[in-house]
C-alpha positions as CSV (number, residue, x, y, z in Angstrom):
1,E,0.0,0.0,0.0
2,L,1.6,3.2,-1.2
3,C,0.5,6.8,-0.4
4,V,2.2,9.8,-1.9
5,E,1.9,13.4,-0.5
6,S,3.1,15.8,-3.1
7,K,4.4,19.3,-2.1
8,S,5.9,22.2,-4.0
9,L,8.7,23.9,-2.1
10,A,6.4,26.8,-1.1
11,D,3.7,24.4,0.1
12,L,6.3,22.3,2.0
13,T,7.4,25.4,3.9
14,E,3.8,26.5,4.7
15,S,2.9,22.9,5.7
16,F,5.7,22.8,8.2
17,K,4.8,26.1,9.6
18,S,1.1,25.2,10.1
19,G,1.8,21.7,11.4
20,R,-0.3,20.3,8.6
21,L,2.6,18.1,7.2
22,H,3.2,16.4,10.5
23,H,-0.4,15.4,10.7
24,Q,-0.5,14.3,7.0
25,V,2.6,12.1,7.5
26,E,1.3,10.7,10.7
27,T,-1.9,9.6,9.0
28,M,-0.1,8.2,6.0
29,C,2.2,6.2,8.2
30,R,-0.7,4.8,10.2
31,H,-2.7,3.7,7.2
32,Y,-0.1,2.8,4.5
33,R,2.9,0.5,4.4
34,E,4.8,2.9,2.0
35,P,4.3,6.6,2.8
36,V,6.1,8.9,0.4
37,L,6.7,12.6,0.5
38,L,7.3,13.9,-3.1
39,I,8.9,17.4,-3.1
40,E,8.5,19.1,-6.5
41,L,11.1,21.8,-7.1
42,D,10.8,24.6,-9.7
43,P,12.2,23.3,-13.1
44,N,13.3,26.9,-13.9
45,R,15.7,27.0,-10.9
46,P,18.7,24.9,-10.0
47,F,17.8,21.4,-8.6
48,M,18.5,22.1,-4.9
49,L,16.4,22.5,-1.8
50,I,18.4,25.5,-0.6
51,H,21.5,27.3,-2.0
52,P,24.8,25.7,-0.8
53,A,25.8,29.1,0.6
54,E,23.0,28.8,3.1
55,L,24.3,25.5,4.5
56,N,26.5,26.1,7.6
57,G,26.3,22.7,9.3
58,D,24.4,24.0,12.3
59,I,21.0,22.6,13.3
60,A,18.5,25.5,13.3
61,P,14.9,24.9,14.4
62,G,13.5,27.1,11.7
63,A,15.7,25.7,8.9
64,L,13.9,23.6,6.3
65,T,16.7,21.0,6.2
66,S,16.5,20.6,10.0
67,K,12.7,20.2,9.8
68,L,13.0,17.5,7.1
69,C,15.6,15.7,9.2
70,L,13.3,15.8,12.3
71,L,10.4,14.6,10.2
72,L,12.4,11.6,8.9
73,L,13.6,10.8,12.5
74,H,10.1,10.8,13.8
75,F,8.8,8.8,10.8
76,P,11.6,6.5,9.7
77,Q,9.3,4.6,7.3
78,L,8.7,7.9,5.3
79,R,10.5,8.1,2.0
80,L,11.5,11.3,0.2
81,V,11.3,11.6,-3.6
82,W,12.6,14.7,-5.3
83,A,11.1,16.0,-8.6
84,H,12.4,18.8,-10.8
85,G,9.1,20.0,-12.2
86,S,5.7,18.5,-13.2
87,A,7.1,16.3,-15.9
88,S,9.5,14.7,-13.4
89,T,6.6,14.3,-10.9
90,V,4.6,12.5,-13.5
91,A,7.5,10.2,-14.3
92,H,8.0,9.5,-10.6
93,F,4.3,8.7,-10.2
94,D,4.4,6.3,-13.2
95,G,7.4,4.6,-11.6
96,L,5.8,4.3,-8.2
97,K,2.5,3.1,-9.6
98,A,4.1,0.4,-11.8
99,R,2.8,-3.1,-11.0
100,R,0.4,-1.9,-8.4
101,D,-3.4,-2.1,-8.2
102,Q,-5.5,1.0,-8.6
103,P,-6.0,2.6,-5.2
104,D,-9.2,2.3,-3.2
105,A,-10.6,5.8,-3.4
106,D,-13.1,5.3,-0.5
107,A,-10.3,4.0,1.8
108,A,-8.1,6.9,0.9
109,V,-10.8,9.5,1.5
110,A,-11.6,7.8,4.9
111,A,-8.0,7.9,5.9
112,G,-7.7,11.6,4.8
113,Q,-10.7,12.6,6.9
114,E,-8.8,11.6,10.0
115,I,-6.5,14.6,9.7
116,E,-7.3,17.2,12.3
117,L,-5.5,20.5,11.8
118,P,-4.2,22.4,14.8
C-alpha cells in the first residue's frame, strides 16, 4: 500500500509552519505501508532545496533542512522523492505506480478525513 503526498517547495514550507505536514505524514504512516513525500522543485531553478551558501552545518529549528531531518527521524518509514518540475513528478508517479493495483478511493478518503489540523 503506497501513499504519496506531493508538495511544492512553497507548500512544503507552509505545511511545516502550520503543522499540517506532520499530521498528514502521521496519518499516512498509520494507514499505509509505504508513505512517500514527493517534493517538487521549480524546473526553472537549479535542482536544490536550498542554496549551498545557506548551509552552515548547524542545526537550526527554523531551517527547512532541520525540519526535514526531524520529520524523517520521527517517521523512519517515510521516503522522500525529489522531482524537478511537473514532468519529473509524472515520471515518478508512473514509476511508483508500476505493477500496483488501482488505489481504493473510498479508503483513501476515509484515511484523509482523520487529519485534524491544529
